[in-house]
C-alpha positions as CSV (number, residue, x, y, z in Angstrom):
1,X,-38.3,5.3,-0.7
2,X,-35.4,7.7,-0.7
3,X,-32.1,6.6,0.6
4,X,-31.3,7.8,4.2
5,X,-28.3,10.1,4.6
6,X,-25.7,9.7,7.3
7,X,-26.8,13.1,8.7
8,X,-30.4,11.9,9.0
9,X,-29.3,8.7,10.7
10,X,-27.1,10.6,13.1
11,X,-29.9,13.1,13.9
12,X,-32.2,10.2,14.9
13,X,-29.8,8.8,17.5
14,X,-31.0,9.8,20.9
15,X,-28.4,10.9,23.5
16,X,-29.1,9.7,27.0
17,X,-26.9,11.4,29.6
18,X,-25.5,9.6,32.6
19,X,-26.3,6.1,31.4
20,X,-25.2,3.5,32.4
21,X,-23.1,5.6,34.7
22,X,-22.7,9.2,35.6
23,X,-20.6,11.0,33.0
24,X,-21.4,8.5,30.1
25,X,-23.5,9.7,27.2
26,X,-25.4,6.7,25.9
27,X,-26.2,6.6,22.2
28,X,-29.8,5.2,21.9
29,X,-30.2,3.7,18.4
30,X,-33.7,2.5,18.9
31,X,-35.2,5.4,16.9
32,X,-33.0,4.4,14.0
33,X,-34.1,0.8,14.2
34,X,-37.8,1.8,14.4
35,X,-37.6,3.7,11.1
36,X,-37.3,1.3,8.1
37,X,-35.7,3.9,5.9
38,X,-33.1,4.8,8.4
39,X,-32.3,1.2,9.4
40,X,-32.1,0.3,5.7
41,X,-29.8,3.2,5.2
42,X,-27.5,2.0,7.9
43,X,-27.2,-1.4,6.3
44,X,-26.4,0.2,2.9
45,X,-23.7,2.3,4.5
46,X,-22.2,-0.6,6.4
47,X,-22.2,-2.8,3.2
48,X,-20.5,0.0,1.3
49,X,-19.0,-1.3,-1.9
50,X,-19.0,-5.0,-0.8
51,X,-20.9,-7.4,-2.9
52,X,-22.1,-11.0,-2.2
53,X,-19.1,-13.2,-2.4
54,X,-16.6,-10.6,-1.1
55,X,-16.8,-11.8,2.5
56,X,-17.3,-15.2,4.1
57,X,-18.5,-14.1,7.5
58,X,-19.8,-11.0,9.2
59,X,-18.9,-10.8,12.8
60,X,-21.2,-8.8,15.1
61,X,-20.4,-7.6,18.6
62,X,-22.7,-8.2,21.5
63,X,-25.4,-7.0,21.6
64,X,-26.4,-4.1,19.4
65,X,-23.8,-5.0,16.8
66,X,-25.8,-8.3,16.2
67,X,-28.7,-6.3,14.8
68,X,-26.6,-4.6,12.1
69,X,-24.2,-7.5,11.4
70,X,-27.0,-10.0,10.9
71,X,-28.7,-7.8,8.4
72,X,-25.4,-7.1,6.6
73,X,-24.7,-10.8,6.5
74,X,-28.0,-11.5,4.9
75,X,-27.5,-8.7,2.4
76,X,-24.0,-10.1,1.5
77,X,-25.2,-13.8,1.6
78,X,-22.4,-14.4,4.2
79,X,-22.5,-16.2,7.5
80,X,-23.1,-14.4,10.7
81,X,-20.8,-14.9,13.7
82,X,-21.5,-13.5,17.2
83,X,-18.8,-12.2,19.5
84,X,-20.4,-12.3,22.9
85,X,-19.7,-11.3,26.5
86,X,-17.9,-13.8,28.5
87,X,-20.0,-16.8,29.6
88,X,-22.7,-16.4,27.0
89,X,-21.6,-18.9,24.3
90,X,-22.3,-22.6,24.8
91,X,-19.4,-24.2,23.0
92,X,-15.6,-24.0,23.5
93,X,-14.4,-20.4,23.2
94,X,-11.4,-18.1,23.4
95,X,-11.6,-14.8,25.2
96,X,-10.1,-11.3,25.0
97,X,-10.4,-8.6,27.7
98,X,-10.5,-4.9,27.0
99,X,-11.1,-1.5,28.6
100,X,-14.3,0.4,28.4
101,X,-15.0,4.1,29.2
102,X,-16.3,2.9,32.6
103,X,-14.4,-0.3,33.4
104,X,-13.3,-3.5,31.8
105,X,-15.0,-6.4,30.0
106,X,-14.3,-9.7,28.3
107,X,-15.6,-11.0,25.0
108,X,-15.5,-14.5,23.5
109,X,-15.9,-16.3,20.2
110,X,-16.4,-20.0,19.5
111,X,-13.1,-21.6,18.5
112,X,-14.6,-22.8,15.2
113,X,-16.7,-19.7,14.3
114,X,-14.4,-18.7,11.5
115,X,-12.2,-21.0,9.5
116,X,-8.6,-20.1,8.8
117,X,-8.3,-17.7,5.9
118,X,-11.9,-16.7,5.8
119,X,-12.6,-13.1,4.8
120,X,-14.4,-11.2,7.7
121,X,-16.3,-8.0,7.9
122,X,-16.5,-6.9,11.6
123,X,-19.5,-4.8,12.6
124,X,-20.5,-3.0,15.7
125,X,-23.2,-0.4,16.2
126,X,-20.9,2.5,17.2
127,X,-17.3,3.3,18.0
128,X,-16.6,4.7,21.4
129,X,-13.1,3.9,22.7
130,X,-12.4,1.1,20.1
131,X,-11.6,-1.4,22.8
132,X,-14.5,-3.8,22.0
133,X,-13.7,-3.8,18.3
134,X,-10.0,-4.3,18.9
135,X,-10.8,-7.2,21.2
136,X,-13.2,-8.8,18.6
137,X,-10.6,-8.3,15.8
138,X,-8.0,-10.0,18.0
139,X,-10.3,-12.9,18.5
140,X,-11.0,-13.3,14.8
141,X,-7.2,-13.1,14.1
142,X,-6.5,-15.8,16.8
143,X,-8.8,-18.3,15.1
144,X,-7.4,-17.6,11.7
145,X,-9.9,-15.2,10.1
146,X,-8.8,-12.3,7.9
147,X,-10.4,-9.0,8.8
148,X,-11.2,-7.1,5.5
149,X,-13.0,-4.2,7.1
150,X,-14.3,-2.9,10.4
151,X,-17.5,-0.9,10.2
152,X,-19.6,1.1,12.7
């Protein structure tokens, strides 16, 4: 199987206009996920030069970031930590609010999800305004984690 190129991955992302609101162009990644070569290529690109042992935890952002972050965590033999929308985690959490293209939202992380000093790779499926990633990074920082990289 030949390695997928970034251009091939980008070409497979479907644009859906006016979703979830008028004026927003939604990036549908399901065609990428359905193609083993493209999905594997995404994971290879997200891992980059990192090797097992370089990170302690891979933090994934709700919800599509979970798909990529969990696969990257398995590849790097690191733990997976979810950052979820407010009210979705069962244990004690801290929260961070942020702005979206079409409103505001709040994300949360368990207070013990990352230990102080742990090396973290933060992953989301794509970068729009950067608000969600900045909020997630702030949460990791507040519980003592050390962000090594943020990848999309």
